[in-house]
N, C-alpha and C positions, 0 to 999 in steps of 0.2 A: 410536163403539162402544167400550165400556169393558172387556168381558170379555177374559180372557187368550186369546192366540191358540191355545194348546193346547186350550182349551175350544171354540174355533171349529173345531178339527180334529174334535172329537167331533160337532159339529153338521153339518159338511160331509161327514164320513166319508171313504171311500177313493175313489181315482180311477178304478177299473177300468171301470165302465160308460161314463162320458163319454169317457175316453181311448180306449177301443176304437172309439168312433164318431167322435171328433174327433182325428185322428192328430197334430195340432200340439200337443196337450197335453203338458206337460213331465214328467208323472208316469209311472211304470211302468204298463203296461196289459196286460191279457190279450188275446192275439191273437184275431181273429175266426176261427171254426172252421167246417169242413165238417161234414156229418152224421156222418162217421167220427170226429170229434174232432181231426183234424189241422188245424193253422193254415192258413187259406185263402190267406194271403200269406206266403211264406217268403223275401221279397226283403230285401236290405240296405236299411236306412232311414237317411237323412241329414236332420237337422233343423237349422234356424237360427231364432233368435228374438231380438227386441229390444224394448225398452220404455223409455219416458221418464216419470218422475214429476215433476211440477212442484214448485216451491219451496214449502216450508212452514216456519214458525217453530216452534221446539221449546222445551219446558220440562222441567227436571229439578229435583226436590226443590223445587217451587213457585217456581223462579227461571228467568229466561230462559236458554236454552242454545243460542243461535245458531239455525241453520236450514240446510237444504240441499235440493237437487234431486238426482235420481238418473237416470243413463243406464246401462242395462244391456244385455248381449248374451250369447248362449249358443250353443253348437253341440253336437250329439250325433250319434254314429253307432252303429247297432245292427246286429249281424250274427247271423242265426240259424245255429245249429250243427246237425249231423245229430241226429236223434232219439236219445235215450238208450235208449228202448224204442219200441214202436209207438205209445205214448200219452204220452210225456214229451218235451217240446220245449224245449230250452234256447236262450237268447239271451245273447250277450255284448255289452256296450255301453261306450262311453267318452263322457264328458260334461264340457264346460268351461263355466264361467259367471263373468262379471266384472261388478261394479258399480263405477261411477265416481261419487263423491259430490262435487258442487260445493257447498262449505261456506262459510257465513258465518264471520266471525271469532268465536271463542269457542265453536265447535261441538266437543263432546267426542267426535268420531268420526274414524276413519281416512279417508283420501281414496279408498281403494279396498278392495273385498272380492273375493276370487277363490277359486274352487274347481275342482278337477279330480278326478274320481272314475270308477272302473270299476264295472261291475255284472255279476253273473251271475244271470240270471233263468230260472226253470223254470215252465212252464205244463203242466198235465195235466188231462184229463177223467177224473174218477173214475167217473162213470156218465152216463146220458143227461141228468141234471138237475144234478149237482154238478161243479164244477171247482175247481181250486186253483192259485194263483199264489204263488210265493215268490221273494224276491230278496235278495241280499247285495251291498252296495255300499261297498267301502273307498275312501277318498280323502283328499285334503289340502284344508284350508280355512283360508286365512290372510287377515288384515286388515292393510293398510298395509305389507306386506312381501312378500318372495318366499316361495314354498312352503317349508315346513320340517316336520320330523317332529312338532313341537309341534302342528301343525294336523291331524294324522292322526286320522281318525274312521271308524267303520263304521256304515252304516245297514242296517236289516233290515226287510223288509216281508213279511207273510204274510196272504193273504186267501182264504177259502173262500166260494164263491158258489154259489147255487142258483137255477135257473130254475123258478119255481112255476107260471107259465102263460106262453103266448107273449107276453103283454103285461106281465108283471111278474117281476122277479128281484131278489134281495137277497143280502147276504153279510155276513161278519164276519171280524175278524182284528185285527192290531196293527201298529204301526210303532214302530221303535226307532232312536234316534240317540245313539251313544256320546259325541259331542262336546258335546251339550246338557247343561246343568247345572240346568235348571229342570224344570217339570212336563212339558215337551215331550220328555223323555228316552225315555219309553215311553208309548204311547197306545193304548187300544182304539179300533177304528174299525168302521164298518158301511157297507154300500153299499145303494143302492136305484136301480133302473132301471125306469121305468114308461112305457108307451106308451098314454095314454088315448084317443088317436084316431090315425088313419093317419098324419097329418102332424105329430103332436106327440110330444115326448119330455120326460119330467121325470127328471132325474138328480141324485141326492144323491151327491156325491163329494168326494174330497180329493186335490189341492188346489183342484179346481174343481167347482162345483155350479151347476145352471141349468135353464132351460126352453128347449127348442129347437123351432123350427118349420121344417119342411122345405118351402121355397118351390118348389123344383124338384129335379130329379135331381142337380144340381150345386151347389145353394146352400142353406145353412142360415142361418136368422136365430136369434140366441141372446140371452138375457139371463142373465148369469152373475155369480157371486161367486167370486173366486179368491184363494187365499192365496199369498203370495210370501214366502219365509222362508229362513233359513239360519243355521248356527252357525259362528263363525270364531274362530281363535286370534289374539289381539292381543299382539304382542311389545313394542312401545313405546307409551307413553302418548301419544295423539294431541293432548293439551292439557296438557303438563306445567306445573305451577304454577297451573293454573286454580282459581278460587274455587268453594266450595260443592260440591266433588267429591273422591272418594278417588283414589288412584293407580290408573290404568287400564292399567298395563303387566302383561305376563305373566298375562293373564286371557282370558276368552272373551266374545265379543259375539254376541248373538242378534238378527239383523235380522228384523223382522216387519212385514208389510204385508197389507192386505186391499183388493182392487180389485173394484169393482162397476160394471157397465155393459153395454151392448149389444155384440154382435160379429157379424161376417159370416164364415162358413166356406165356402170355395169349393173344390170338388173338380174341378179343371180336367181331369183325366184319371185313369185308374186308378193312375198313378204320381206324380202331382203334385197337391198341395193347398196352400192358403194360408188364413190367418186373420188378421183385423184386428179390434181392439177399442179402445174408448175409454170413459172414464167418470171416476169419482171414487175416491179412496183415503181412506175415512173413518177407517182405522186405520193408523198408520205410527209405528214406534218402534224404538229400539235399547236392548237390555236387557243390562247387565253384571250378570248374576244373582249371580255370586260376590262382587261388591262392593256388592250392594244399591243399584245406581244405574241408573236408567232414564230415558232421554230420550224424550218423546212429542210428536208433532205437536200444535199447538194448534188446528188446523183441517184440514178435508179438502183434499187436493191433487187436481189433475187427472192423468190418465195417458192415454197412447196406447201400443198394442203391436201387433206384427206377427210372424207366424211363417210359415215355409215348410217344406215336407217333400217330399223326393224318395224314390222307391223304385226300385231298380235291381238 
């Protein structure tokens, strides 16, 4: 896949419909609601996820640029707060994510990427058909070093959604990332959620979009495309003196991946769910946009992932 990942964001749109139905999704999501508009579940939510992307060789500026595999893990806790009004429901959350890169010699990338961010999210029902979700997420995002103020950034998400029929809903909004220096800094997004039949759902979302079949009350079968990405501050050049490259210190790195494949989502109980997936990564690259230097995988890699969620 050759198109820029920010354009993929436009194609996949926003996460709200799929994340609301699949709680192991990593993106902010609108809570499920009762007819009154109040969130149906106001419990504390704890999530863990992990993934592994197999080795792939890389090219930068038409020359070999090493290669790497990626092991990643994340944790998130979200705590609902008392309503600000009868129809405004805030949530605060804290999320940590870590990428460990197993690099070949000559790979112009740090050995690790880490992020820690908090978020304040508000959901409200405007009327019977319209709802609004907005989120502000400050945090630190550093590559190859400990957290520092240079890696500070703020993310903003705002989505207005409308339910047109019981089977179809859509929405629009934007996402913003202050740490990004490429076209991903601010993006318009749209949502789509369609139930063509009782057991089927089609969801266009960001970072995950897919087709979902409900096999039973506790098991969903999915086929999804999922974007995995982040912007990180790089303090030290990970390959000083390397050929065919600029200095890569004191700049920003944008990690971008697209994962495509089947998944199983299991709702073991009202308070515990799990999701596993596997497939291919047709797009994997690291972009030092400020230095006009991008390393891209020469071929697709394989991936496996798993996620767990508890409510209490």
